N, C-alpha and C positions, 0 to 999 in steps of 0.2 A: 264249520265244514271246510273252509279254505285252509285253515291251519292244520286240520287233520289230514287234508290232502297233501300238503307240503311234507308233513311228517311221514306219511306212507311212501311218498316219492323218495325222500331222503333215505328211509330205511331200505328201500328197494335198491337204491344206488349203492348204499353201503354194503348190502349183501352181495351185490354184483362185484364190487371192488374186492371184497373179502375173498370171494371165491376165485377171482382171477388176479393173482399177485402180480403178474406181468403187466396187466392193464393199469393197476394202481401205481406201480413203479413208473410206468410211462407218464401217467398224469402228474405225479410228483416231480419228475424230471422236467416236464413241460412247464409246470408252475414255477419251478426254480429259475428256469431259463427266462421265463416271462418277467419274473421279479428282477433278475439281473438287468434285463433290457430296460425295465421301468426305472431302475436306480440310475442307469447310465443316462437315460433321457432326462431324469431329474437334475443330474449334475450339469448336463448340457444347457438346460433351461436356466439354471442358476448363473451359469457363465454368461449366457446371453443377457440376462437381467443386469448383471454387473456391467457389461459393456454398454448396454442401453443407458444405464444411470450415468456413466462417464460421458457418453455422448450428449445426454440431456443437460448435464452441467455445462458442457462446452457450448451448446446451443443457447442456453440461458445467458451465459457470459457474453456471447456474440450479440444476442438480442439486446442486452443492456448496453453494450459498447457502441453498437451502431444504430441505435434508435435515435430519433430526432434530438432528444434531450440527453441521450446517453453519452454521446461522443465527448462533450466537454468534461463531464463527470469522470468518464473513463480515463481521459488524458490527464486530468488533474490528479487522479489517484496514482497514475504512473509517475507523475512529477514529484509527488510528496516526498518520497525517500531522498531524491536528489536535492530538493530544497532544504530538507531538514539536515542533511549532511553539510551543505554549504552554510546554513545558518549556524550550525555548531562551530564550523571553522571561523566564521567572522565574529561570532560571540566571544570566542577565545582571543581573537586578534584585537578586537576593539575594546573589550571590557574585562578580560580575564575571566569570562563566564559569569560575571556578576549579573548581567542581563542576558537572558537567552530567549530564543524564539522557537516555537514549535508550530509547524503548519499542519492543519487537519483539513479534511474535506467534509463539508456539511451541506446537503442539498445541492451537491455538484459544484459548490464554490469553495475557494480557499478561505480558511478561517485561521488567522495567526493568533497564537496564544503566547503571551509574555510570561516568562518564568524569571521572577526577580528574587534573587537570594535574600535581599534585605527589604523587600517591599511587598505590595499587594499582589493579588492573583489575576486581576483583569487589567485591560489597557487603561480603563478609567481610573484605576488605583495608582497609576504611575505618575511620577512628577514630570514636569515639562522636559527636563534633561533625559530622564529615563525613556520617555516616549520617543524623543528625538533619536536616541541611541538604538532603540528597538526598530525605528523606521529605517535607520542606516543598515542595520543587520538584514532587515527584510529586503531592502532595495538591492543590496549586494548579492543576497541569496537568489533573488529573482533574476539578476543579471547572469547567473550561471546557466539558466535554461533558455536565455535569449539567444538569437543568432550570434555567432562568434564575430567579434570585431576587435581591432587592435587600438581603439581609442575609447577612453572613458572620460566623460565630461561631468564635473560636479559643480553645482551652483549653490554656494553657501552651505556646504555640508556640516559646518561647525555650529550652525544656528541652533540655539537651545542647549548646547552642551556646556558643562562647566569647564574651568581651565584645565584641570587634570585630565579629564576625558578627551578634551580637544587635543591636547598634546599627544596622548596615547593614539588617538585616531590619526593624527598627522604622521607619527612614526610608522603606523601600520600602512599608510598610503605609500610610503617610501619602499616598504617591503613588497607592495603589490604592483610596482611598476613593471617588473618582469612578467607578471601574470597577465596584465592588460596591454602591455606594449607602450602606451602613452596615456598619461593622465593629465587632464586640464582641470584646474581648480580656480573658480571665481569666488573670492572671499574678501570680506572686510574684517574678519576675525583676527585680532592681533596675535593671539596665542597660537592659532593655526599657522599664520604667516611666519611667526618667529621660528617655529619648528621646521618650516620649509624654506628658511632663509638661504640655504645653500643651493636651492633649486633655481632653475631659470625663471625669471620674473618679468612680467610685462605690466607696467602701470598705465592705467587708462584714466 
């Protein structure tokens, strides 16, 4: 019965519209205008959603950065590119890139990864000399993000290095004097001292 009633109503409306062309044209025009308005509203809503998503990403980023545990992780991620650039510079200077170091952030902490052209993949796979060299590269890279100072003090930096690497490191130090201002080296390493024989020496 209900369907039949809908049908009769629709037929009556159709007959009314058919008999009055002006009325039907008016309804069509109103419908088109309403459709245009709805399409504009749809575009506006899409634009608002896009803006909201951008804001949401910003809020999520800020929440992560300024949460209790987020600040160190956030800062560490900002420092990683600087550290890796510095590590690349010192790897070239100290070892001609045979030993390289890459910093990553895992769990908010720095994790150094040794890249050894001729050796293993993990720190445990490196020889004593290779670990010592990787340690020097890491130390000098970390110095780049420390507060600026015109004095660098090294205590037995040649410990664990073979003769060739020690001499290369000593030559590198001479190139780095202008970068740091003043470098003090405390050492018993004869290979290191021989390369630095032209420098000012204090015997204790």
